[in-house]
C-alpha positions in Angstrom: -11.1 35.4 -8.0 -13.2 35.1 -11.1 -10.5 33.3 -12.9 -10.2 30.8 -10.1 -13.9 30.3 -10.0 -14.0 29.7 -13.8 -11.3 27.1 -13.4 -13.2 25.3 -10.7 -16.4 25.3 -12.8 -14.5 24.1 -15.8 -12.9 21.3 -13.8 -16.3 20.2 -12.3 -17.9 20.2 -15.8 -15.0 18.3 -17.3 -15.3 15.7 -14.5 -19.0 15.2 -15.2 -18.4 14.8 -18.9 -15.5 12.3 -18.4 -17.6 10.2 -16.0 -20.5 10.1 -18.4 -18.3 8.8 -21.2 -16.4 6.5 -18.8 -19.7 4.9 -17.6 -20.8 4.3 -21.2 -17.4 2.7 -21.9 -17.6 0.5 -18.8 -20.9 -1.0 -20.0 -19.1 -2.1 -23.1 -16.1 -3.4 -21.1 -18.4 -5.4 -18.9 -19.7 -7.3 -22.0 -16.2 -8.3 -23.1 -14.7 -11.8 -22.8 -11.6 -12.5 -20.6 -9.5 -12.8 -23.8 -10.6 -9.3 -25.0 -9.9 -7.7 -21.6 -6.5 -9.4 -21.5 -5.6 -8.1 -24.9 -6.3 -4.5 -23.7 -4.3 -5.0 -20.5 -1.3 -6.3 -22.5 -1.5 -3.3 -24.8 -1.3 -1.0 -21.7 1.6 -2.9 -20.3 3.5 -2.8 -23.6 2.9 0.9 -24.1 4.0 1.7 -20.5 7.2 -0.4 -20.9 8.0 1.0 -24.4 7.8 4.6 -23.1 9.3 3.9 -19.7 12.4 6.1 -20.3 10.5 9.0 -21.9 7.9 9.1 -19.1 10.6 8.8 -16.4 12.4 11.9 -17.7 9.2 13.8 -18.1 8.2 13.1 -14.5 11.6 14.0 -13.1 11.7 17.2 -15.1 8.2 18.4 -14.2 8.1 17.5 -10.5 11.8 17.9 -9.6 11.4 14.7 -7.5 13.6 11.7 -7.5 16.0 10.4 -10.2 14.8 9.7 -13.7 17.1 6.6 -13.8 15.1 5.1 -10.9 11.8 6.2 -12.4 12.6 4.1 -15.4 12.8 1.1 -13.1 9.5 2.1 -11.5 7.8 2.4 -14.9 9.1 -1.0 -15.9 7.9 -2.5 -12.7 4.5 -0.9 -13.0 4.1 -2.3 -16.5 6.1 -5.4 -17.0 6.2 -6.9 -13.5 2.6 -6.0 -12.6 1.4 -7.5 -15.9 3.2 -10.7 -15.3 1.6 -11.1 -11.9 -2.0 -10.4 -13.2 -2.1 -11.7 -16.7 -3.4 -15.2 -15.8 -6.0 -14.0 -13.3 -9.6 -14.9 -14.0 -11.6 -11.7 -13.5 -14.4 -11.8 -16.1 -17.3 -14.3 -16.5 -17.2 -17.6 -14.6 -14.3 -17.6 -12.2 -14.8 -21.0 -10.7 -17.4 -23.8 -10.5 -17.8 -26.3 -7.7 -20.0 -29.1 -9.1 -20.0 -31.1 -5.8 -21.4 -28.3 -3.7 -23.1 -26.6 -6.6 -21.5 -23.2 -6.2 -20.4 -21.0 -9.2 -18.5 -17.7 -8.9 -18.9 -15.0 -11.4 -16.6 -11.9 -11.7 -18.5 -8.6 -11.7 -16.8 -5.2 -12.4 -17.5 -2.5 -9.9 -17.9 0.2 -12.6 -16.1 3.6 -12.9 -13.0 4.0 -10.8 -11.7 7.3 -9.6 -8.0 7.2 -9.3 -6.0 9.9 -7.4 -2.4 10.2 -8.7 0.5 11.6 -6.6 3.3 13.7 -7.8 6.0 11.4 -6.2 5.2 8.4 -8.5 3.0 9.8 -11.2 3.6 7.9 -14.4 4.2 4.5 -12.8 1.0 4.9 -10.8 -1.1 5.7 -13.8 0.2 2.6 -15.7 -0.4 0.4 -12.7 -3.8 1.6 -11.8 -5.0 1.5 -15.4 -3.9 -2.1 -15.8 -5.5 -3.4 -12.6 -8.7 -1.5 -13.2 -9.2 -2.6 -16.8 -8.2 -6.2 -15.9 -11.2 -6.3 -13.7 -13.5 -4.9 -16.4 -13.6 -1.3 -15.0 -13.1 2.0 -16.6 -10.9 4.6 -14.9 -10.8 8.4 -14.5 -7.5 9.9 -13.2 -7.3 12.9 -10.9 -3.7 14.1 -11.4 -1.6 16.0 -8.9 -1.3 19.5 -10.4 2.5 19.5 -10.1 2.6 16.4 -12.3 -0.1 17.2 -14.8 1.9 17.1 -18.0 3.5 13.7 -17.4 0.3 12.2 -16.1 -1.6 13.4 -19.1 1.0 12.1 -21.5 1.0 8.7 -19.8 -2.7 8.6 -20.0 -2.6 9.5 -23.7 -0.1 6.8 -24.6 -1.7 3.9 -22.8 -5.2 5.0 -23.9 -4.1 5.0 -27.6 -2.6 1.6 -27.2 -5.7 0.2 -25.3 -8.1 1.5 -28.0 -6.0 0.0 -30.7 -6.5 -3.3 -28.9 -10.3 -2.9 -28.7 -10.8 -0.8 -25.6 -13.9 1.5 -25.8 -13.3 5.2 -26.1 -13.6 6.9 -22.7 -12.5 3.9 -20.6 -9.2 5.6 -19.7 -9.5 9.3 -19.0 -7.7 12.1 -17.1 -8.8 15.4 -15.8 -7.0 18.1 -17.7 -8.1 21.0 -15.4 -7.3 19.6 -12.0 -8.8 21.3 -8.9 -9.9 20.4 -5.4 -13.5 21.0 -6.5 -13.1 18.8 -9.6 -11.5 16.0 -7.5 -14.3 16.3 -5.0 -16.9 16.0 -7.8 -15.1 12.9 -9.1 -15.1 11.2 -5.7 -18.7 12.0 -4.8 -20.4 11.6 -8.3 -23.2 9.1 -8.2 -21.7 7.1 -11.1 -18.3 6.7 -9.4 -18.2 3.2 -8.0 -14.9 3.1 -6.2 -12.0 5.5 -5.3 -8.4 4.3 -5.6 -6.6 6.9 -3.6 -2.8 7.4 -3.5 -1.6 10.7 -2.1 -1.2 12.8 1.0 -3.1 12.0 4.2 -5.7 14.8 3.7 -6.6 13.5 0.2 -6.9 9.9 1.4 -9.1 11.0 4.3 -11.3 13.0 1.9 -11.6 9.8 -0.2 -12.8 7.8 2.8 -15.2 10.5 3.9 -16.7 11.0 0.4 -19.5 8.5 0.8 -18.1 6.4 -2.1 -16.3 3.1 -1.4 -12.6 3.7 -1.3 -9.2 2.0 -1.1 -6.7 4.4 0.3 -3.1 4.4 1.5 -2.0 6.0 4.7 1.5 7.3 5.4 4.5 5.1 5.6 7.1 5.5 8.4 8.8 2.1 8.5 11.7 1.5 10.9 14.5 -0.9 9.9 15.7 -3.1 12.8 19.2 -4.5 12.4 19.3 -7.3 14.8 22.7 -8.5 16.1 22.7 -11.8 14.2 22.4 -9.9 10.8 25.0 -9.5 8.2 25.7 -5.8 9.0 27.3 -5.0 5.6 24.5 -6.5 3.6 21.8 -5.0 5.9 23.3 -1.5 5.5 23.6 -1.9 1.7 20.0 -2.9 1.4 18.8 0.0 3.6 20.9 2.6 1.7 19.9 1.2 -1.7 16.3 1.5 -0.6 16.5 4.9 1.0 18.3 6.4 -2.0 16.1 4.8 -4.7 14.4 7.6 -6.5 15.6 9.8 -3.6 13.2 8.0 -1.1 9.9 8.9 -2.8 8.3 5.4 -2.2 6.3 5.3 1.0 7.6 1.8 1.9 11.2 3.1 2.2 12.9 3.0 5.6 12.6 6.1 7.8 14.7 5.1 10.7 17.3 2.5 11.8 17.0 0.8 15.1 20.0 -1.2 16.6 20.9 -2.9 19.8 23.5 -1.3 22.0 26.0 -4.1 21.4 25.8 -3.5 17.6 25.9 0.3 17.6 29.6 0.9 16.8 29.8 -1.8 14.1 26.6 -0.6 12.4 27.7 3.0 12.5 31.1 2.1 11.1 29.4 0.2 8.2 27.0 3.0 7.5 29.8 5.5 7.3 31.8 3.2 5.1 28.9 2.9 2.7 28.3 6.6 2.4 26.1 7.7 5.3 26.9 10.9 7.1 26.0 11.2 10.8 24.9 14.7 11.7 26.2 16.4 14.8 23.6 17.7 17.3 23.9 21.2 15.9 23.6 20.0 12.3 20.6 17.8 13.1 18.9 20.8 14.7 19.4 22.8 11.6 18.1 20.2 9.2 15.3 19.3 11.5 13.7 22.7 10.9 13.4 21.9 7.2 11.8 18.4 7.6 8.4 19.5 8.8 6.3 22.6 8.3 4.8 24.5 11.2 1.5 22.7 10.6 3.2 19.3 11.1 3.1 18.2 7.5 6.2 17.1 5.6 8.1 20.0 3.9 7.8 19.5 0.1 11.3 21.1 -0.2 12.9 17.9 0.9 10.7 15.4 -0.9 12.5 13.4 -3.5 15.5 15.7 -3.4 19.2 14.8 -3.4 21.4 14.8 -0.3 23.3 17.7 -1.7 20.1 19.8 -2.3 18.8 19.0 1.2 22.1 19.8 2.8 22.2 23.2 1.0 18.8 24.0 2.3 20.0 23.7 5.9 23.4 25.3 5.0 25.3 22.1 6.0 28.8 21.1 4.8 28.8 17.4 4.1 31.5 15.1 2.7 31.6 14.5 -1.0 29.9 11.2 -1.9 27.5 11.3 0.9 24.4 9.1 0.1 22.2 9.6 3.1 22.0 11.9 6.1 21.5 10.3 9.6 20.5 11.9 12.9 20.8 10.3 16.3 17.4 10.2 18.0 16.0 9.1 21.3 12.4 10.5 21.0 9.3 9.7 19.1 6.4 12.0 18.4 4.5 14.3 16.1 6.8 17.2 17.0 10.0 15.0 16.6 10.8 15.4 12.8 13.3 12.6 12.5 10.8 10.1 13.9 8.3 11.0 11.2 8.0 10.0 7.5 10.7 11.7 5.4 10.4 11.1 1.7 14.0 11.9 1.1 17.5 10.5 1.9 17.2 11.2 5.6 17.2 8.6 8.4 16.8 8.6 12.2 19.2 6.4 14.3 17.9 4.7 17.5 20.0 2.6 19.9 18.2 0.3 22.3 19.4 -2.0 25.1 18.3 -5.3 23.5 16.1 -6.7 20.8 13.0 -6.6 23.0 13.5 -2.9 23.7 14.1 -2.4 19.9 10.8 -4.1 19.2 9.1 -1.7 21.6 10.8 1.3 19.9 9.7 0.1 16.5 6.1 -0.3 17.6 6.2 3.2 19.2 7.5 4.7 16.0 4.7 3.0 14.0 1.9 3.9 16.4 3.0 7.5 16.2 2.9 7.4 12.4 2.8 4.7 9.8 0.7 2.1 11.6 -0.5 -0.6 9.2 2.1 0.1 6.5 5.5 -1.5 6.4 8.7 -2.2 8.4 11.9 -4.2 7.8 14.0 -6.5 10.0 17.5 -7.7 9.2 18.2 -10.9 11.2 19.1 -14.5 11.0 17.3 -15.3 14.2 14.0 -17.1 13.3 12.5 -16.7 16.7 13.0 -12.9 16.8 11.7 -12.6 13.2 8.6 -14.6 14.2 8.1 -12.4 17.3 8.2 -9.3 15.1 5.8 -10.9 12.7 3.3 -11.6 15.5 3.6 -8.2 17.3 4.4 -5.4 14.9 1.5 -3.1 13.8 2.2 -3.4 10.1 0.7 -5.1 7.0 4.1 -6.0 5.6 7.1 -7.2 7.7 10.0 -7.4 5.3 12.9 -9.7 6.2 16.4 -9.2 4.8 15.4 -7.1 1.9 15.2 -3.4 0.9 12.0 -1.7 2.2 11.2 0.1 -1.1 11.6 -3.0 -3.3 10.2 -5.5 -0.8 7.1 -3.5 0.0 5.9 -3.1 -3.6 6.7 -6.8 -4.3 9.7 -6.2 -6.5 12.2 -8.2 -4.4 9.6 -10.3 -2.5 6.9 -12.7 -3.5 3.9 -10.5 -2.5 1.7 -9.0 -5.1 3.5 -6.3 -7.2 1.7 -3.1 -6.6 2.1 0.6 -6.1 -0.9 0.9 -3.8 -0.1 -0.7 -0.4 -3.0 -1.2 1.9 -2.6 -0.3 5.6 -5.5 -2.3 7.0 -7.9 -1.2 9.8 -5.1 0.0 12.1 -3.9 2.4 9.4 -7.5 3.6 8.6 -7.7 1.6 5.4 -10.1 -1.0 3.9 -7.5 -3.6 3.1 -4.1 -4.6 4.3 -3.1 -6.2 0.9 -1.0 -4.9 -2.0 -3.9 -3.9 -4.2 -4.6 -6.0 -7.3 -7.5 -6.5 -9.8 -9.1 -8.8 -7.2 -9.7 -5.8 -5.0 -11.5 -3.9 -7.8 -14.2 -6.5 -8.6 -17.1 -8.2 -6.9 -17.8 -11.9 -6.9 -21.3 -13.1 -7.5 -22.2 -16.4 -6.0 -24.5 -18.7 -8.0 -25.5 -21.4 -5.5 -28.0 -24.3 -5.7 -30.2 -25.5 -2.9 -29.0 -28.7 -1.3 -31.4 -29.0 1.7 -35.1 -28.5 2.4 -36.7 -26.9 5.5 -37.4 -30.4 6.9 -33.7 -31.2 6.7 -32.9 -28.2 8.9 -35.3 -29.2 11.7 -33.8 -30.8 14.7 -35.4 -33.6 16.7 -36.5 -32.5 20.2 -33.6 -33.0 22.6 -33.8 -36.1 24.7 -34.1 -35.6 28.5 -31.3 -37.7 29.8 -32.0 -36.9 33.5 -32.1 -40.2 35.3 -35.1 -41.0 37.4 -35.2 -43.6 40.1 -38.4 -45.6 40.6 -39.5 -46.8 44.0 -38.4 -50.3 43.1 -34.9 -49.0 42.2 -34.8 -47.1 45.5 -35.5 -50.2 47.5 -32.9 -52.2 45.6 -30.4 -49.5 46.1 -31.1 -49.3 49.9 -30.8 -53.1 50.2 -27.5 -53.1 48.4 -26.1 -50.4 50.6 -27.3 -52.1 53.8 -25.8 -55.4 52.6 -22.5 -53.8 51.9 -22.4 -52.2 55.3 -23.2 -55.5 57.1 -20.4 -57.3 55.1 -17.9 -54.7 56.2 -18.7 -54.9 59.9 
């Protein structure tokens, strides 16, 4: 008990020290030019990319999640691709100047950012969050998931050394080395923490939003993939399996279920089987279902980021060699229906509906049960149906004819490359965007007066009610009498 208490106290004290240094560093960052800031950001990107393989292997070895080969791609994405998307952004000093309307916009950093880092995407998330925070002139303090502490600390060290060599103030990029719930709580609630950038489990994100500090958080993903009958089934299945098996399904934008129309069922099932999917029998699905969720309703960490073979062994299932993803037939949706929930592993639910309209209702039901505001995909060549889904699905990202994992983070689509995907108000979040430096800064408006008080006053309204004088009445009566006499 005393040892635990000592660890909590050490964690809290470390957080206070890191925030103090981080705030001092941020004051120096705020005085830098756009060119100086950009040089620091490029150094972070270069260090992340240079060490992408080393960090990927470290993350895989320490957490046991995913595949290190795919984590290399994630590290490259977080450094190189994100950098390319933000390098030309104006974030410091004068952003724009409208000389006609006399309005000038000035970029203002928010200050010290508290960044919560998950164990599923640890190294890539550190690189990404450091880049977008520093780009906006902020300093950042990481709260690492304890199960990924070593790789997160090493990523922080590498990018911090590179950033300092490029002129970054000491303390601007920091990480808690003694992680604890109490330390993270102190980080989120500290008076000098300006904003929380939360990526993690639902309880952690809720804690961020209830901390009293402004926060940008990410809710759970649970995106269905609808294969509409006009789609290229082979290509749709390839994209879904590529996505669901990427890093063993650890990205929250990955597909969690497949929805098809009745007329397409056999063809889609045949294509899935051809490309390495294994459809579980009712008995096998019941066995595996017991491992997907824990009794308290949360996802079982034993399946997260694990291979098909590992997951099958947990449930004592015999599966064909070469199986890439496990699929269970499902007809229900709900908190107690494990296959309808988010499953961060190579497991999918399979729903069959009468037509596309019923399929849309099923997709909405799945999302409202879990994952509202996040992401879903549709594979279709029917523009009207795609438009309908775009207008009616409760998501922030509707991905069309692309893998969910890659499309959601902006790797295979034209939306902002990011590893923090907002879920909007319907998902309990503060933004529906892919988070970029623009979400981590304020904009000061410098605006000149164009009008005086007198210019704002309105003339009294004219009373347009027509009045008829006695003379007008007599003339009107005479005219009416004359017309009546003429018609007789």
